[in-house]
LOGUVEX-940039 format. One record per residue (C-alpha): residue number from 0; residue in one letter; x, y, z. Coordinates in steps of 0.02 Angstrom, whole numbers. Layout:
REM residues N
+-----+-----+--------+--------+--------+
:   n : res :   east :  north :     up :
+-----+-----+--------+--------+--------+
: NUM :   A :      X :      Y :      Z :
...
+-----+-----+--------+--------+--------+
END
This chain:
REM residues 200
+-----+-----+--------+--------+--------+
:   n : res :   east :  north :     up :
+-----+-----+--------+--------+--------+
:   0 :   M :  -4174 :  -1448 :  10702 :
:   1 :   R :  -4056 :  -1300 :  10727 :
:   2 :   S :  -4109 :  -1161 :  10841 :
:   3 :   W :  -4141 :   -985 :  10782 :
:   4 :   H :  -3969 :   -935 :  10848 :
:   5 :   A :  -3887 :  -1074 :  10752 :
:   6 :   R :  -3975 :  -1020 :  10593 :
:   7 :   R :  -3917 :   -838 :  10618 :
:   8 :   W :  -3734 :   -879 :  10656 :
:   9 :   P :  -3670 :   -903 :  10479 :
:  10 :   R :  -3744 :   -732 :  10433 :
:  11 :   R :  -3659 :   -654 :  10587 :
:  12 :   A :  -3496 :   -738 :  10540 :
:  13 :   G :  -3511 :   -667 :  10365 :
:  14 :   T :  -3549 :   -496 :  10437 :
:  15 :   A :  -3398 :   -505 :  10551 :
:  16 :   A :  -3285 :   -554 :  10407 :
:  17 :   A :  -3349 :   -407 :  10307 :
:  18 :   L :  -3313 :   -288 :  10452 :
:  19 :   V :  -3135 :   -354 :  10469 :
:  20 :   A :  -3106 :   -331 :  10283 :
:  21 :   A :  -3174 :   -153 :  10289 :
:  22 :   L :  -3060 :   -109 :  10437 :
:  23 :   L :  -2909 :   -177 :  10345 :
:  24 :   A :  -2955 :    -78 :  10191 :
:  25 :   T :  -2973 :     81 :  10295 :
:  26 :   A :  -2804 :     52 :  10376 :
:  27 :   S :  -2722 :     29 :  10206 :
:  28 :   C :  -2785 :    202 :  10148 :
:  29 :   T :  -2668 :    286 :  10273 :
:  30 :   G :  -2512 :    210 :  10192 :
:  31 :   T :  -2437 :    223 :  10018 :
:  32 :   A :  -2544 :    144 :   9887 :
:  33 :   T :  -2462 :     26 :   9766 :
:  34 :   P :  -2512 :     70 :   9587 :
:  35 :   P :  -2586 :    -66 :   9481 :
:  36 :   P :  -2469 :   -148 :   9357 :
:  37 :   A :  -2456 :    -52 :   9193 :
:  38 :   A :  -2536 :   -125 :   9040 :
:  39 :   A :  -2421 :   -191 :   8904 :
:  40 :   G :  -2354 :    -54 :   8793 :
:  41 :   T :  -2392 :     86 :   8917 :
:  42 :   P :  -2239 :    194 :   8958 :
:  43 :   P :  -2197 :    216 :   9142 :
:  44 :   A :  -2262 :    371 :   9228 :
:  45 :   S :  -2088 :    447 :   9233 :
:  46 :   A :  -2076 :    437 :   9043 :
:  47 :   T :  -2235 :    537 :   9018 :
:  48 :   A :  -2202 :    668 :   9151 :
:  49 :   A :  -2191 :    846 :   9086 :
:  50 :   P :  -2012 :    909 :   9072 :
:  51 :   T :  -1959 :   1036 :   9201 :
:  52 :   G :  -1885 :   1205 :   9162 :
:  53 :   S :  -1907 :   1313 :   9008 :
:  54 :   P :  -1876 :   1243 :   8834 :
:  55 :   T :  -1704 :   1274 :   8762 :
:  56 :   A :  -1712 :   1417 :   8637 :
:  57 :   A :  -1635 :   1393 :   8466 :
:  58 :   P :  -1465 :   1475 :   8454 :
:  59 :   T :  -1474 :   1646 :   8373 :
:  60 :   R :  -1349 :   1707 :   8247 :
:  61 :   P :  -1245 :   1850 :   8315 :
:  62 :   P :  -1260 :   2014 :   8219 :
:  63 :   A :  -1125 :   2046 :   8091 :
:  64 :   P :   -993 :   2174 :   8140 :
:  65 :   V :  -1023 :   2342 :   8057 :
:  66 :   P :   -876 :   2394 :   7946 :
:  67 :   D :   -825 :   2577 :   7933 :
:  68 :   T :   -895 :   2587 :   7756 :
:  69 :   L :  -1070 :   2557 :   7824 :
:  70 :   R :  -1060 :   2673 :   7973 :
:  71 :   F :  -1172 :   2809 :   7903 :
:  72 :   T :  -1351 :   2864 :   7914 :
:  73 :   G :  -1466 :   2970 :   7809 :
:  74 :   T :  -1644 :   3009 :   7762 :
:  75 :   T :  -1732 :   2937 :   7612 :
:  76 :   L :  -1829 :   3039 :   7486 :
:  77 :   T :  -1987 :   2978 :   7572 :
:  78 :   G :  -1929 :   3049 :   7739 :
:  79 :   T :  -1882 :   2882 :   7819 :
:  80 :   A :  -1726 :   2868 :   7928 :
:  81 :   F :  -1594 :   2757 :   7850 :
:  82 :   D :  -1454 :   2668 :   7944 :
:  83 :   A :  -1326 :   2577 :   7835 :
:  84 :   A :  -1272 :   2470 :   7984 :
:  85 :   Q :  -1425 :   2361 :   7953 :
:  86 :   L :  -1342 :   2302 :   7791 :
:  87 :   A :  -1187 :   2233 :   7877 :
:  88 :   G :  -1142 :   2055 :   7831 :
:  89 :   R :  -1207 :   2069 :   7653 :
:  90 :   P :  -1135 :   2139 :   7492 :
:  91 :   V :  -1207 :   2313 :   7458 :
:  92 :   V :  -1219 :   2420 :   7302 :
:  93 :   L :  -1226 :   2609 :   7322 :
:  94 :   W :  -1285 :   2699 :   7166 :
:  95 :   F :  -1242 :   2884 :   7157 :
:  96 :   W :  -1357 :   2973 :   7035 :
:  97 :   A :  -1424 :   3144 :   6990 :
:  98 :   P :  -1601 :   3179 :   6928 :
:  99 :   W :  -1546 :   3271 :   6769 :
: 100 :   C :  -1417 :   3140 :   6718 :
: 101 :   A :  -1459 :   3050 :   6554 :
: 102 :   T :  -1340 :   2907 :   6594 :
: 103 :   C :  -1423 :   2885 :   6764 :
: 104 :   A :  -1592 :   2877 :   6677 :
: 105 :   S :  -1532 :   2738 :   6562 :
: 106 :   Q :  -1467 :   2638 :   6711 :
: 107 :   A :  -1623 :   2668 :   6815 :
: 108 :   W :  -1722 :   2537 :   6719 :
: 109 :   T :  -1594 :   2403 :   6762 :
: 110 :   V :  -1591 :   2454 :   6945 :
: 111 :   A :  -1781 :   2451 :   6953 :
: 112 :   E :  -1780 :   2276 :   6878 :
: 113 :   I :  -1647 :   2190 :   6981 :
: 114 :   A :  -1656 :   2280 :   7149 :
: 115 :   P :  -1817 :   2195 :   7209 :
: 116 :   R :  -1751 :   2025 :   7156 :
: 117 :   Y :  -1592 :   2041 :   7260 :
: 118 :   R :  -1661 :   2148 :   7402 :
: 119 :   D :  -1618 :   2019 :   7536 :
: 120 :   T :  -1450 :   1961 :   7467 :
: 121 :   V :  -1371 :   2112 :   7382 :
: 122 :   P :  -1464 :   2271 :   7429 :
: 123 :   I :  -1451 :   2415 :   7306 :
: 124 :   V :  -1465 :   2587 :   7386 :
: 125 :   G :  -1480 :   2746 :   7283 :
: 126 :   V :  -1390 :   2903 :   7339 :
: 127 :   A :  -1471 :   3051 :   7252 :
: 128 :   G :  -1374 :   3214 :   7240 :
: 129 :   L :  -1333 :   3366 :   7133 :
: 130 :   G :  -1514 :   3417 :   7114 :
: 131 :   E :  -1675 :   3477 :   7193 :
: 132 :   Q :  -1781 :   3361 :   7299 :
: 133 :   R :  -1935 :   3383 :   7188 :
: 134 :   A :  -1835 :   3329 :   7035 :
: 135 :   M :  -1764 :   3180 :   7131 :
: 136 :   K :  -1937 :   3122 :   7181 :
: 137 :   D :  -1999 :   3140 :   7002 :
: 138 :   F :  -1852 :   3036 :   6942 :
: 139 :   V :  -1895 :   2897 :   7067 :
: 140 :   T :  -2077 :   2899 :   7010 :
: 141 :   E :  -2037 :   2902 :   6825 :
: 142 :   F :  -1919 :   2754 :   6833 :
: 143 :   D :  -2017 :   2652 :   6960 :
: 144 :   L :  -1880 :   2655 :   7093 :
: 145 :   A :  -1995 :   2671 :   7244 :
: 146 :   G :  -1959 :   2491 :   7297 :
: 147 :   T :  -1774 :   2534 :   7322 :
: 148 :   P :  -1709 :   2646 :   7461 :
: 149 :   Q :  -1658 :   2815 :   7390 :
: 150 :   I :  -1558 :   2926 :   7508 :
: 151 :   D :  -1582 :   3113 :   7492 :
: 152 :   D :  -1402 :   3177 :   7486 :
: 153 :   R :  -1430 :   3353 :   7421 :
: 154 :   A :  -1298 :   3414 :   7544 :
: 155 :   G :  -1171 :   3295 :   7465 :
: 156 :   A :  -1114 :   3217 :   7630 :
: 157 :   L :  -1107 :   3039 :   7562 :
: 158 :   W :  -1037 :   3093 :   7396 :
: 159 :   R :   -891 :   3173 :   7488 :
: 160 :   R :   -874 :   3028 :   7610 :
: 161 :   F :   -847 :   2905 :   7467 :
: 162 :   K :   -754 :   3030 :   7357 :
: 163 :   V :   -880 :   3017 :   7217 :
: 164 :   T :   -847 :   3154 :   7090 :
: 165 :   E :   -965 :   3109 :   6949 :
: 166 :   Q :  -1128 :   3025 :   6911 :
: 167 :   S :  -1176 :   2890 :   6877 :
: 168 :   T :  -1063 :   2795 :   6995 :
: 169 :   F :  -1088 :   2622 :   7069 :
: 170 :   L :   -993 :   2583 :   7228 :
: 171 :   I :   -993 :   2398 :   7275 :
: 172 :   I :   -952 :   2344 :   7453 :
: 173 :   D :   -923 :   2159 :   7486 :
: 174 :   R :   -991 :   2066 :   7638 :
: 175 :   D :   -833 :   2107 :   7737 :
: 176 :   G :   -855 :   2294 :   7708 :
: 177 :   K :   -719 :   2314 :   7576 :
: 178 :   V :   -751 :   2423 :   7424 :
: 179 :   V :   -723 :   2308 :   7275 :
: 180 :   H :   -783 :   2424 :   7137 :
: 181 :   Q :   -810 :   2610 :   7115 :
: 182 :   G :   -855 :   2683 :   6947 :
: 183 :   F :   -966 :   2663 :   6796 :
: 184 :   L :  -1065 :   2503 :   6757 :
: 185 :   D :  -1188 :   2481 :   6616 :
: 186 :   G :  -1347 :   2381 :   6643 :
: 187 :   E :  -1273 :   2216 :   6586 :
: 188 :   A :  -1116 :   2232 :   6691 :
: 189 :   L :  -1216 :   2286 :   6844 :
: 190 :   T :  -1331 :   2135 :   6829 :
: 191 :   A :  -1183 :   2018 :   6811 :
: 192 :   R :  -1095 :   2090 :   6964 :
: 193 :   V :  -1249 :   2083 :   7074 :
: 194 :   T :  -1292 :   1906 :   7018 :
: 195 :   A :  -1115 :   1848 :   7058 :
: 196 :   L :  -1119 :   1930 :   7229 :
: 197 :   A :  -1286 :   1848 :   7269 :
: 198 :   G :  -1215 :   1677 :   7232 :
: 199 :   A :  -1051 :   1703 :   7324 :
+-----+-----+--------+--------+--------+
END
């Protein structure tokens, strides 16, 4: 029959083995841990790391050069500052009209109809002159032209700049800033010209 010490030894041996294992585990914490193998289908850590630096911005389109024909400013009949340079790079139609002009009145319906449709591709800008501001504003209201910029040119600065001598005159500037038409256009011809410029 084993003694009490003999019966206790295996337990002590087990305890000693456990202490050795714990010491080894503690020592291993001070080094570099080896990560467990990745599961199948899991991308490596480097593949999922967040990219450094700021994201690359999409290239922006440089502004179009402003031709001499569009280097002018004014004030609309609503009192808003107008800068023609913002129209650079697009075909533009300048419509010179007077509030008492019967021909201008007949063309106003066409302008009111097509100007909103081509606002972003072929802007139409009215240049009101040869009249009083109150009459000009009444003309805009009567023919529903409020959605189209209408420059107040009572002083005639733009009329002189473009050598406009009569109303109604349409002056068409292509996307390169060249004047390609100056003169009369009826509603049908104006619509055809604007439609062609929009598709060019």
